[in-house]
C-alpha positions as CSV (number, residue, x, y, z in Angstrom):
1,X,300.7,79.1,294.8
2,X,302.6,82.7,295.2
3,X,303.6,84.7,291.7
4,X,306.6,84.2,290.1
5,X,308.6,87.1,289.6
6,X,311.4,87.3,287.1
7,X,314.6,89.7,286.8
8,X,317.9,90.6,286.9
9,X,319.8,90.3,290.6
10,X,319.7,94.1,290.7
11,X,316.3,94.3,290.2
12,X,315.0,91.6,293.1
13,X,317.9,91.5,295.4
14,X,315.1,92.3,297.8
15,X,313.1,89.1,297.9
16,X,316.4,87.5,298.2
17,X,315.8,84.3,299.7
18,X,313.1,83.1,297.6
19,X,314.9,83.9,294.1
20,X,316.0,80.9,291.9
21,X,318.7,81.4,288.4
22,X,318.4,80.1,285.4
23,X,320.9,79.9,282.4
24,X,318.5,79.5,279.7
25,X,318.0,82.1,277.2
26,X,315.6,84.3,277.9
27,X,315.4,86.2,274.0
28,X,312.4,84.9,271.9
29,X,308.7,84.1,271.8
30,X,307.7,82.8,275.5
31,X,306.8,78.9,275.1
32,X,305.9,78.2,278.3
33,X,307.8,76.8,281.0
34,X,310.7,74.5,281.5
35,X,309.9,70.7,282.6
36,X,313.0,71.0,285.3
37,X,312.9,74.2,286.5
38,X,310.2,75.7,286.4
39,X,311.2,78.7,284.5
40,X,310.1,80.4,281.7
41,X,311.4,79.6,278.2
42,X,311.7,81.8,275.1
43,X,312.3,80.2,271.8
44,X,311.9,80.9,268.0
45,X,314.6,80.3,265.5
46,X,314.3,84.1,264.2
47,X,315.2,85.1,267.7
48,X,318.0,83.0,268.1
49,X,319.6,83.3,265.2
50,X,319.1,87.0,265.8
51,X,321.4,86.9,268.6
52,X,323.8,84.3,267.7
53,X,322.3,81.1,269.2
54,X,321.9,78.9,266.6
55,X,323.7,79.0,262.9
56,X,320.9,79.1,260.8
57,X,317.1,80.4,261.2
58,X,315.5,77.7,261.1
59,X,314.2,74.7,263.1
60,X,312.7,70.9,262.1
61,X,310.0,69.9,264.7
62,X,310.0,66.0,265.1
63,X,306.6,64.5,267.0
64,X,303.6,62.5,266.6
65,X,300.4,63.1,265.5
66,X,298.3,65.4,268.3
67,X,301.4,65.7,270.6
68,X,301.5,69.6,270.0
69,X,303.4,70.0,266.9
70,X,301.1,72.4,264.8
71,X,300.2,74.4,268.6
72,X,303.7,75.0,269.2
73,X,304.2,76.4,265.7
74,X,301.0,78.6,265.9
75,X,302.1,80.0,269.2
76,X,305.6,81.1,267.2
77,X,303.5,82.8,264.3
78,X,301.7,84.6,266.6
79,X,304.5,85.7,268.5
80,X,306.8,86.8,265.5
81,X,303.8,88.4,263.8
82,X,304.1,90.7,266.8
83,X,307.3,91.4,266.0
84,X,306.8,92.1,262.8
85,X,308.0,89.0,261.0
86,X,305.3,88.3,258.3
87,X,303.8,84.2,258.7
88,X,303.8,82.4,255.4
89,X,302.3,78.9,255.4
90,X,302.6,77.3,252.2
91,X,300.6,74.6,252.0
92,X,298.0,74.1,255.1
93,X,296.2,70.5,254.4
94,X,293.7,70.7,257.8
95,X,294.2,73.8,258.1
96,X,295.7,74.3,261.6
97,X,296.5,77.7,260.3
98,X,293.6,79.5,258.3
99,X,292.0,81.2,261.5
100,X,295.1,82.3,262.7
101,X,296.5,83.7,259.6
102,X,292.6,85.6,259.2
103,X,293.0,87.1,263.0
104,X,296.4,88.9,262.1
105,X,294.9,90.3,259.4
106,X,297.0,88.2,256.8
107,X,295.3,86.8,253.4
108,X,294.3,83.0,253.0
109,X,294.3,81.0,249.4
110,X,292.6,78.5,248.5
111,X,294.1,76.1,246.3
112,X,292.2,72.4,245.1
113,X,290.3,70.5,242.9
114,X,287.4,73.1,241.8
115,X,289.4,76.2,244.1
116,X,291.7,77.6,242.9
117,X,295.0,76.9,240.0
118,X,298.3,77.9,240.1
119,X,300.6,78.6,237.1
120,X,304.2,76.6,237.4
121,X,304.9,78.5,234.5
122,X,304.0,82.0,236.1
123,X,306.7,83.8,237.4
124,X,304.2,86.0,239.7
125,X,306.0,88.7,242.1
126,X,309.2,88.0,240.5
127,X,308.3,88.9,237.5
128,X,307.0,92.4,238.4
129,X,309.9,92.6,241.0
130,X,311.8,92.6,237.7
131,X,310.6,94.8,235.9
132,X,310.2,97.5,238.3
133,X,314.5,97.4,239.1
134,X,315.4,96.6,235.5
135,X,318.8,96.3,234.1
136,X,321.2,93.6,235.1
137,X,319.1,92.6,238.7
138,X,316.1,92.3,236.9
139,X,318.1,90.1,234.2
140,X,319.1,88.5,237.0
141,X,315.8,87.8,239.0
142,X,314.0,86.6,235.4
143,X,317.0,84.5,234.9
144,X,315.6,83.1,238.6
145,X,311.7,82.6,238.1
146,X,312.8,80.8,235.1
147,X,314.9,78.0,237.3
148,X,312.1,78.6,239.6
149,X,309.7,77.1,236.4
150,X,311.9,74.7,235.4
151,X,312.5,73.2,239.1
152,X,308.9,72.7,238.9
153,X,308.2,71.1,235.7
154,X,311.2,69.3,236.5
155,X,309.2,68.2,239.9
156,X,305.3,67.8,237.8
157,X,307.0,65.3,235.5
158,X,308.7,63.6,238.3
159,X,305.6,62.8,240.2
160,X,303.7,61.5,237.1
161,X,306.2,59.1,236.4
162,X,307.8,58.3,239.8
163,X,310.7,58.5,238.4
164,X,313.0,61.4,237.5
165,X,313.9,63.1,234.2
166,X,316.7,62.3,232.2
167,X,319.8,65.1,231.6
168,X,319.1,65.8,228.5
169,X,315.5,66.0,229.4
170,X,315.8,68.9,231.3
171,X,318.4,70.7,229.2
172,X,315.6,70.1,226.9
173,X,312.9,71.8,229.2
174,X,315.4,74.7,230.0
175,X,315.6,75.9,226.2
176,X,311.4,75.8,226.0
177,X,311.6,77.9,229.0
178,X,313.8,80.5,227.6
179,X,311.9,80.2,224.3
180,X,308.6,81.0,225.5
181,X,309.9,83.8,227.8
182,X,311.4,85.5,224.9
183,X,308.5,84.5,222.3
184,X,305.2,84.1,224.4
185,X,303.2,87.0,224.9
186,X,301.3,87.3,228.2
187,X,302.1,84.0,230.4
188,X,302.4,81.1,229.3
189,X,300.9,78.0,230.7
190,X,301.4,73.8,230.6
191,X,299.4,73.8,227.2
192,X,302.0,76.7,225.5
193,X,305.2,74.8,226.8
194,X,303.1,70.9,225.0
195,X,303.0,73.2,222.1
196,X,306.3,74.0,221.8
197,X,307.5,70.9,222.3
198,X,305.7,69.8,219.8
199,X,306.4,72.4,216.6
200,X,310.2,71.7,217.7
201,X,312.0,74.9,216.5
202,X,315.5,74.3,215.6
203,X,317.0,75.5,219.2
204,X,314.8,73.1,220.8
205,X,316.4,70.0,218.3
206,X,319.8,71.5,219.4
207,X,318.9,70.9,222.6
208,X,317.9,67.9,222.9
209,X,320.6,66.5,220.8
210,X,323.3,68.6,222.0
211,X,324.6,66.1,224.7
212,X,324.6,62.6,222.1
213,X,321.9,61.4,222.3
214,X,320.8,58.9,219.2
215,X,318.1,59.3,216.9
216,X,316.2,62.5,216.7
217,X,314.6,65.2,217.7
218,X,311.1,63.3,218.3
219,X,312.6,60.1,220.3
220,X,314.7,62.8,222.3
221,X,311.4,65.0,223.6
222,X,308.3,62.3,223.2
223,X,309.1,61.6,226.7
224,X,308.6,64.8,228.1
225,X,305.6,65.5,226.2
226,X,303.9,63.0,227.1
227,X,304.5,63.2,230.6
228,X,303.9,66.7,230.8
229,X,300.8,65.8,229.0
230,X,299.5,63.4,231.5
231,X,300.0,66.3,234.2
232,X,297.7,67.8,232.2
233,X,295.0,64.9,231.6
234,X,296.0,63.1,234.7
235,X,294.2,64.4,238.6
236,X,296.9,67.3,238.5
237,X,295.3,69.0,235.6
238,X,292.5,70.7,236.9
239,X,295.3,72.5,239.1
240,X,297.6,73.1,236.9
241,X,296.3,73.4,233.1
242,X,295.0,77.4,233.6
243,X,296.5,80.4,234.8
244,X,297.1,80.7,238.7
245,X,293.5,81.7,240.4
246,X,295.8,84.7,243.3
247,X,298.7,85.1,243.1
248,X,300.8,85.9,246.7
249,X,300.9,89.6,247.6
250,X,304.2,91.0,248.8
251,X,302.9,93.4,251.4
252,X,300.4,91.0,253.4
253,X,300.3,90.7,257.0
254,X,300.6,86.8,256.3
255,X,300.2,84.7,254.0
256,X,298.1,81.1,254.4
257,X,297.9,79.0,251.0
258,X,294.9,76.4,252.0
259,X,294.6,72.7,250.7
260,X,292.8,71.2,252.8
261,X,290.5,70.4,250.4
262,X,292.8,67.7,248.5
263,X,292.0,64.0,249.3
264,X,294.9,62.7,251.5
265,X,294.5,59.5,249.5
266,X,295.8,61.7,246.8
267,X,299.3,61.9,247.5
268,X,300.7,62.6,243.9
269,X,298.4,65.7,243.7
270,X,299.3,66.8,247.2
271,X,303.1,66.8,246.8
272,X,302.5,68.3,243.6
273,X,300.3,71.3,245.1
274,X,302.9,71.4,248.2
275,X,305.5,71.8,245.8
276,X,303.8,74.4,243.7
277,X,302.8,76.7,246.4
278,X,306.6,76.0,248.1
279,X,307.8,77.4,244.8
280,X,305.5,80.4,244.5
281,X,306.0,81.3,248.5
282,X,310.1,81.6,248.3
283,X,309.7,83.4,244.9
284,X,307.7,86.3,245.9
285,X,310.1,86.8,248.9
286,X,313.4,86.4,246.9
287,X,311.0,89.4,245.0
288,X,310.4,91.6,247.9
289,X,314.1,90.7,248.9
290,X,315.0,92.1,245.6
291,X,313.0,95.0,246.0
292,X,314.3,96.1,249.3
293,X,318.1,95.8,247.8
294,X,317.6,98.3,245.3
295,X,315.6,100.9,247.8
296,X,312.1,100.3,246.1
297,X,310.2,98.8,249.4
298,X,311.2,98.1,253.1
299,X,313.0,95.7,253.9
300,X,310.7,92.7,255.7
301,X,311.4,89.4,257.6
302,X,309.0,85.9,256.9
303,X,308.6,82.8,258.7
304,X,308.2,80.1,256.7
305,X,306.0,77.3,258.1
306,X,306.7,73.9,256.1
307,X,304.4,71.5,258.2
308,X,303.9,67.9,256.7
309,X,306.8,67.7,255.1
310,X,306.9,63.4,254.7
311,X,304.4,64.1,252.5
312,X,306.3,65.3,248.6
313,X,308.8,62.9,250.4
314,X,306.8,59.8,250.3
315,X,306.9,59.8,246.5
316,X,311.1,59.9,246.0
317,X,311.5,60.3,242.5
318,X,314.1,62.4,243.0
319,X,312.2,65.4,244.7
320,X,314.1,65.7,247.6
321,X,316.7,67.8,245.1
322,X,313.8,69.4,243.9
323,X,313.0,70.5,247.2
324,X,316.2,71.6,248.1
325,X,316.4,74.1,245.3
326,X,312.8,75.0,245.2
327,X,313.3,76.0,249.4
328,X,316.3,77.9,248.9
329,X,316.4,81.0,250.2
330,X,319.7,82.9,251.1
331,X,319.2,84.4,254.9
332,X,320.0,87.5,253.8
333,X,316.9,88.1,252.7
334,X,315.0,88.0,256.2
335,X,313.9,84.5,256.1
336,X,313.7,81.3,258.7
337,X,312.1,78.3,258.3
338,X,309.7,76.3,260.5
339,X,309.8,72.0,259.3
340,X,307.9,69.5,260.6
341,X,307.4,66.1,260.3
342,X,306.4,63.3,262.6
343,X,310.0,61.1,262.6
344,X,313.5,61.0,261.0
345,X,312.1,58.3,259.4
346,X,310.0,60.3,257.2
347,X,312.5,61.5,255.9
348,X,314.6,58.4,254.8
349,X,311.6,56.4,253.3
350,X,312.9,56.8,250.3
351,X,314.1,53.8,248.4
352,X,316.5,55.4,246.8
353,X,320.0,55.9,248.4
354,X,320.4,59.2,246.5
355,X,317.1,60.6,247.9
356,X,317.9,59.7,251.3
357,X,320.6,61.2,252.0
358,X,319.2,64.5,250.9
359,X,316.6,64.4,252.8
360,X,318.6,63.6,255.8
361,X,320.4,66.8,254.8
362,X,317.3,68.9,256.1
363,X,317.3,67.6,259.3
364,X,321.3,68.4,259.6
365,X,320.8,71.2,258.5
366,X,318.3,72.6,260.4
367,X,319.4,75.5,263.3
368,X,317.1,73.8,266.0
369,X,315.6,70.6,266.5
370,X,312.4,70.7,268.7
371,X,311.2,66.9,269.8
372,X,307.5,66.3,271.1
373,X,306.8,62.7,271.9
374,X,308.4,60.4,270.3
375,X,309.0,56.4,270.3
376,X,312.3,55.6,271.6
377,X,313.5,53.8,268.3
378,X,313.2,56.4,266.3
379,X,315.1,58.5,269.3
380,X,318.3,56.5,269.2
381,X,318.1,57.2,265.3
382,X,318.2,60.4,265.7
383,X,321.2,60.1,268.2
384,X,322.9,60.5,264.5
385,X,321.8,63.8,264.6
386,X,321.3,65.2,267.5
387,X,323.8,64.9,271.2
388,X,321.0,63.3,272.9
389,X,321.5,62.0,276.2
390,X,320.1,58.9,277.8
391,X,317.9,60.9,280.5
392,X,316.9,63.3,277.0
393,X,315.8,59.9,275.7
394,X,313.8,58.6,278.4
395,X,312.1,61.9,279.1
396,X,311.1,62.5,275.6
397,X,309.8,58.7,275.2
398,X,307.4,58.7,278.3
399,X,305.9,61.6,276.2
400,X,304.5,59.4,273.6
401,X,303.0,57.6,276.1
402,X,299.0,57.3,274.7
403,X,296.6,58.1,277.5
404,X,295.2,55.4,280.3
405,X,292.2,53.0,279.2
406,X,290.3,55.0,281.6
407,X,290.6,58.7,280.7
408,X,287.4,59.9,279.0
409,X,286.4,62.6,276.7
410,X,285.7,66.0,277.8
411,X,282.5,67.6,278.8
412,X,282.8,69.1,275.6
413,X,283.0,65.5,273.6
414,X,286.3,66.1,272.7
415,X,289.1,63.4,272.8
416,X,291.1,63.0,275.9
417,X,294.1,65.0,275.4
418,X,297.3,62.6,275.8
419,X,299.7,62.7,278.7
420,X,302.2,64.5,276.3
421,X,300.8,66.8,275.2
422,X,302.3,70.5,275.0
423,X,305.4,69.0,275.6
424,X,308.3,69.8,273.2
425,X,312.4,69.1,273.8
426,X,314.7,71.8,272.4
427,X,318.0,70.4,271.1
428,X,320.6,72.8,270.1
429,X,324.0,70.6,269.3
430,X,325.3,68.8,272.0
431,X,323.8,71.2,274.2
432,X,321.7,70.3,276.9
433,X,318.1,70.1,275.8
434,X,315.2,72.3,277.2
435,X,312.2,70.6,277.8
436,X,309.3,72.9,277.7
437,X,305.7,72.7,278.4
438,X,304.0,75.0,275.6
439,X,301.3,77.0,277.2
440,X,299.0,77.8,274.8
441,X,296.2,81.0,276.1
442,X,292.4,80.7,275.5
443,X,292.7,82.7,272.4
444,X,295.2,80.7,270.7
445,X,292.8,77.5,271.5
446,X,289.8,79.0,270.1
447,X,292.1,80.4,266.7
448,X,293.9,76.1,266.2
449,X,291.2,74.2,267.4
450,X,292.6,71.0,265.4
451,X,289.4,68.7,267.1
452,X,286.5,71.1,266.2
453,X,284.9,68.6,264.0
454,X,284.7,65.8,266.9
455,X,283.4,68.2,269.5
456,X,280.6,69.6,266.1
457,X,280.2,65.8,265.7
458,X,279.4,64.9,269.5
459,X,276.9,68.6,270.2
């Protein structure tokens, strides 16, 4: 096969007639080749947002397991890192990104039972930035840090209860966190919050009864206090009872929070740790942006990868609302998001109608949709969000076809590659989809080997 060349009509006019044009965008990380035209496809949410091709620097990736979602994410992480966009993987469950971030010179933070703790009341980088900035801007950052702590405490309570907090309980927690911030020396923990609720100072009693709640302070506060004690005493306690083991640095080439030691059967702990790392990571980004705005640090851009999005959504209990609050950022801070899950059904699996609608909003607000192999019924469901044509549905559905019975493992003992692996449909609004075959280099394959345990087993 002859070599392929790419250029403008002026540059390659001497090669006519062996020239093929393409209307595909040429900006972004090179992913692979177009399955229809054979031309190179370049794509990522940062470059396309900067070029005005999408309105929001975010992408939602859907697809069955094993078809290349995380491999595509790895390609974007590496490509954007070369352009100065630091990756931040907030909760690596498998892990898929640990070796990639290490190779990029970034930092890996390990969390899990007996492998590190995270204090949801620790303002982390936001407090340090607020101290350096000072004045009204520093005070606003302190308030934002307190709001993030409130969202995380409310999320932990909701996970333990499997139901959201009442309005008066959230007001009580907000006042308790304000008091802790004013009175406590050092960084408070959940144990300090429980002790303050037990003490019940006057301002807390006023907050607890401010909405016309009947009864005493204890009747209003006991529910929250018992739920927090359940967090400390239960399966979450070993991870959330103490001080943060390792804070997220603001000057790293990349961050990967490794939570692969968590048991896949413990949904509540996994969801809680994922939400906590998201809160900590987005807080660090906000702190870095505030320092840059104050002229105290260089402006940085980030690609935040939120993989296995379905894990916290499965819990329900108002968590989509908490997730939205925890992950909110201003796009002027230079933050792009890559959200990854299996199907749209993951975003609509909650029993509560309001939760389902809020979760669906994650897909509707994404600037870019990317589909690996999906069943036909799932693609039909997606037509309410993406303007998929019938040929596009047929193509993406064909990628989810399993390997034939005659398929064999490779010489290294690894499972056979599914026929649709590495194929991805890029969809932007009503524009025709771009079907791409993502091509990884050998170096990328070594860094991102999702079947390494199987190959070790068969050696």
